Rosetta silent file (secondary structure, phi, psi, omega in degrees, C-alpha in Angstrom):
SEQUENCE: MERADDPRIDQFVQALKVNQYTHPEVGATCDIPPDSFDPADPPPFDPTAPGPDAVPLDFDAGRGSDASGGG
SCORE:     score description
SCORE:     0.000 S_00000001
   1 L     0.000  144.431 -177.111 -167.101 -128.287   23.915 S_00000001
   2 L   -94.959  -26.134 -172.711 -168.390 -131.321   22.149 S_00000001
   3 L  -134.615  147.859  179.460 -171.930 -131.537   23.538 S_00000001
   4 L   -69.345  -19.786 -179.847 -174.735 -129.153   24.427 S_00000001
   5 L   -94.278   15.006  176.797 -175.274 -130.940   27.743 S_00000001
   6 L   -60.074  126.530 -176.819 -171.717 -130.223   28.918 S_00000001
   7 H   -62.341  -19.445  179.462 -172.069 -129.091   32.577 S_00000001
   8 H   -66.905  -24.880  178.326 -169.627 -126.238   31.967 S_00000001
   9 H   -64.376  -48.301  177.800 -172.309 -124.433   29.946 S_00000001
  10 H   -62.279  -39.079  178.488 -174.577 -124.176   32.996 S_00000001
  11 H   -62.576  -41.780  179.068 -171.615 -123.134   35.139 S_00000001
  12 H   -63.272  -48.078 -179.229 -170.762 -120.380   32.647 S_00000001
  13 H   -61.488  -46.091 -179.196 -174.347 -119.111   32.488 S_00000001
  14 H   -63.934  -36.218 -179.387 -174.713 -119.112   36.272 S_00000001
  15 H   -66.738  -31.386 -176.909 -171.391 -117.290   36.702 S_00000001
  16 H  -101.577  -15.651 -171.945 -172.469 -114.467   34.384 S_00000001
  17 H   -56.002  -55.513  177.952 -176.215 -114.395   34.949 S_00000001
  18 L  -134.303   73.004 -179.190 -176.244 -112.048   37.937 S_00000001
  19 L  -104.942  126.423 -176.425 -172.604 -111.188   38.476 S_00000001
  20 L   -59.102  -19.619 -179.470 -171.919 -107.869   40.179 S_00000001
  21 L   -93.715  -11.665 -178.499 -169.053 -107.251   37.752 S_00000001
  22 L  -124.850  -11.510 -175.102 -171.013 -107.949   34.555 S_00000001
  23 L  -144.567  130.988   -9.042 -174.666 -107.202   35.374 S_00000001
  24 L   -74.687  165.044  178.206 -176.133 -104.673   35.082 S_00000001
  25 L   -59.485  135.137 -177.589 -173.876 -102.882   32.645 S_00000001
  26 L   -56.083  125.948  178.517 -172.198  -99.976   34.405 S_00000001
  27 L    81.611   -5.158 -178.452 -174.236  -96.826   33.875 S_00000001
  28 L   -83.760  150.019  176.092 -176.993  -98.671   32.034 S_00000001
  29 L   -88.029  153.838  176.249 -180.615  -98.290   32.968 S_00000001
  30 L   -93.719   -2.202  179.888 -182.778 -101.285   33.760 S_00000001
  31 L   -74.008  147.215  175.690 -185.777  -99.606   32.137 S_00000001
  32 L   -87.003  122.547  179.276 -187.095 -100.943   28.846 S_00000001
  33 L   -58.513  140.933 -177.263 -186.939  -98.168   26.229 S_00000001
  34 L   -61.807  -26.410 -179.979 -190.436  -97.231   25.031 S_00000001
  35 L   -91.672   11.501 -179.534 -189.480  -97.805   21.369 S_00000001
  36 L   -98.289  165.362  176.027 -188.172 -101.291   22.172 S_00000001
  37 L   -78.935  158.916  179.700 -189.998 -104.616   22.025 S_00000001
  38 E   -81.698  116.662 -178.936 -191.489 -106.134   25.153 S_00000001
  39 L   -58.704  -26.847  178.591 -189.151 -108.926   26.378 S_00000001
  40 L   -77.420  -16.644 -179.007 -192.193 -110.776   27.749 S_00000001
  41 E  -143.296   67.056 -176.321 -193.796 -110.659   24.289 S_00000001
  42 L   -66.790  160.435  178.225 -190.991 -110.476   21.676 S_00000001
  43 L   -66.866  157.855  179.704 -191.756 -110.134   17.969 S_00000001
  44 L   -67.361  154.904  177.417 -192.044 -113.352   15.960 S_00000001
  45 L   -62.237  137.411  178.332 -188.957 -114.806   14.307 S_00000001
  46 L  -107.329  105.085 -175.187 -188.351 -113.456   10.794 S_00000001
  47 L   -81.081    1.116 -177.434 -186.941 -116.288    8.635 S_00000001
  48 L   -68.427  154.493 -179.684 -186.275 -114.125    5.580 S_00000001
  49 L   -67.422  150.652  177.494 -182.712 -113.792    4.316 S_00000001
  50 L   -64.735  158.540 -179.309 -180.737 -110.719    5.376 S_00000001
  51 L   -70.497  171.469 -176.496 -180.620 -107.768    3.011 S_00000001
  52 L   -66.099  -20.148 -179.866 -177.798 -107.114    0.521 S_00000001
  53 L   -94.352    7.064  179.782 -176.116 -104.653    2.901 S_00000001
  54 L   -68.277  142.658  178.940 -175.912 -107.187    5.776 S_00000001
  55 L  -101.618  130.471  179.986 -172.442 -107.811    7.177 S_00000001
  56 L   -62.337  151.903 -178.457 -171.523 -111.459    7.910 S_00000001
  57 L   -63.993  -23.660  179.623 -170.935 -112.334   11.569 S_00000001
  58 L   -97.523   19.425 -179.723 -167.340 -113.296   10.793 S_00000001
  59 E   -67.520  134.851  177.404 -166.635 -109.963    9.059 S_00000001
  60 E  -115.127  100.210 -176.416 -163.265 -108.394    9.945 S_00000001
  61 L   -60.110  -30.448  179.339 -163.532 -104.639    9.276 S_00000001
  62 L   -66.907  -30.015 -179.636 -159.771 -104.285    9.615 S_00000001
  63 L   -99.264  -16.029 -179.294 -159.194 -106.664    6.724 S_00000001
  64 L    73.683   20.437  179.292 -162.234 -105.682    4.727 S_00000001
  65 E  -152.003  178.340  176.412 -163.286 -109.282    4.332 S_00000001
  66 E   -72.987  162.900 -173.847 -164.647 -112.175    6.287 S_00000001
  67 L   -63.894  -21.099 -179.471 -162.334 -113.742    8.860 S_00000001
  68 L   -78.445   -9.095  179.732 -161.703 -116.777    6.657 S_00000001
  69 L    84.884    4.114 -174.385 -160.018 -114.516    4.114 S_00000001
  70 L   -90.995   -1.272 -173.795 -162.477 -115.552    1.432 S_00000001
  71 L  -125.182    0.000    0.000 -164.304 -112.278    0.913 S_00000001
């Protein structure tokens, strides 16, 4: 998609939002775990850089490097 206002984005969200085949996760509880944050009052955004042991989002564990092959 080229633009954030592409109507297919809304169609995608609506299709998955409350879909009997994707929501709720099979066997999952709808309860909020007591040690979890409150979705109505989430913690503030933390802008600090990730720690040295952070794995990049494009990491490919099978290759042992990032998906671009550069790591």
